[in-house]
C-alpha positions, 0 to 999 in steps of 0.5 A: 795456749799462747806462750809469751816470751819474757823480755830480757828485762823480765829475765833479769828481774826473775834472776835477781828475785831467785838469788835473793830468795835462795841466799839469805841477806843477799840483794842481787839488785845492787848494780855493782854487786857480784850477784847482780852480774850473775843475774844479768849473765844468767838472764842473757844466756836464757834469753839466747836460749829463747832466741834459739827456740824461736828460730827453731820453731819457725823452721818447723813450717814451710811458710816460715822455714829458711835455707837448709831447714826449708830445703829439708822440708821441700826435699821430703816432697821431692822438691829441690832448690834449683841451682844457678843455670848458665846462659846458652846461645850463639856467637857470630864471627866475621873474618878471613875465609877458612879461618878456624875457631876451635871448640873451647875458645873463650870470648868475653864481654867488656865487663869481663863475663866470659863465654866458651864456644862449645863447637868448633868450625871454619869461617865460610867463604863469605866470611861468616860463621855462627857457633854455639856457646855457653856462659862460664858464669852461671846466673842471669849475669851471663844473659846477653842481647844480640849484637853485644861485642865480644873479644877473644881472650887469646889470639885467633888467626883470621878473626875480625869480629865476634858478636852475640848471635841474633837470638841472643845468649839467654836462659841464665838463671840465679840460684833459686831464692828461699821465696822461690823454693817456698812458693813451689813447695806451698804449691805442691802442698796445696795441690796434690799430684794429679794426672796432668792437672793445671797445678801439675803443669805449673809445677813442672814448668817452674822446675825448669829454672828459678827464672820462671816466675809465673805460669798459666795453663790453658787446657783444650787450647786447640780442642780435646787432648791439647794444652798450652803452657804460657810462662813469664820471667819477671826478673828478666824482661817478663817475655822469655826469648825463643831459645828459652821457650824451646828449652821449656818445650823440651823440658815439659816433653818428659812430663807430657801424658800419653795422648796429650799435645803440648804447646808452649808460648811466651806471653803477649804483653798488654799495657794497661793505661789508667786515668786517676784523680786522687785525693790528696792530689799531686802528692808524689809519694801517694802517686807512687804508692798507687802505682805500686798497688796497681802493678801488684794487682796486675802481677796477681790477676792480669793473666791469660783468660782472666778478667779484672773487675773495676771493683778490684782496681778501685780496691787496689787504689784505695789500699795505697798508703796515703790515699783518701779518695779517688775517681777513675775514668780509665779504664771504664770497664773490666780488664779482659786478657785474651787466652786464644792461641797464639795470643796469650795476654798478660797485663803490665802497667801502662801510662798513668794520667793523673787528672 
């Protein structure tokens, strides 16, 4: 039986009625009477208790729990919130031959984000050196593309320049959000543990860091006993850099069942163009809503080995707020995404031609 929470106004009316019933000749409805003040204070306190009960009732279920309550539910299944992760990579140096770059030397970007060299070395006779480094600030803020200029925070004799190495500094991830933790918890609840099932591989892959947002598993990719794991980082360019792919490979190695050969790949982005005539026509808000719906459709269904029927595309467009009717000439057939190694296609929104 459903419980209807009384409003604050109803609680005030109830309190006034109770006071009038218990105290002879009292009228708690009079605005400036002491009894009216008591009724309103009592109602406000009771309303606060109802609010607390509503909050606590939401913390009972994985789909609605938040922060520490969500963590407690997840921890009972051995799932923990992923902490922020520092980016790693390399720094390339140019300078006078035999100049030393000590381990622990700190370099920083123009915006103040700092990196520490984790291994020392000497600049070669050709004037070059590359050393491993780690961001001192955990999270995506520490990620940096190749050739970003860096400056030493303290003088280094013989050093002429320092830049992020060709493979970039990558792998930084922010602390996992409630939605990310909830997604992993629900995936575990809906897919009980098995011996190397697709659900298991997805769960293991998403444990690497909160930056991993989507995972696709392709069994028997090279025949019996082989499996491919493809993953995306939608909040950081979608396609993970080689260093992060290697991190994933190393991470999954500890879970790989005996006799299984594991392959890890980044996705290959496949832009999907559209030609649409929408009604009402030429309304920027409607067009933006259609774009959002198509982007959401591709996010959900455009994975390796998947096929998106035209009916799904039409349904997504029709679901856009403000859209009344439409015709679509491109695409003219179902969208097909390859899952043949090493090409694992993931659809992204291409150009939309409005006709």
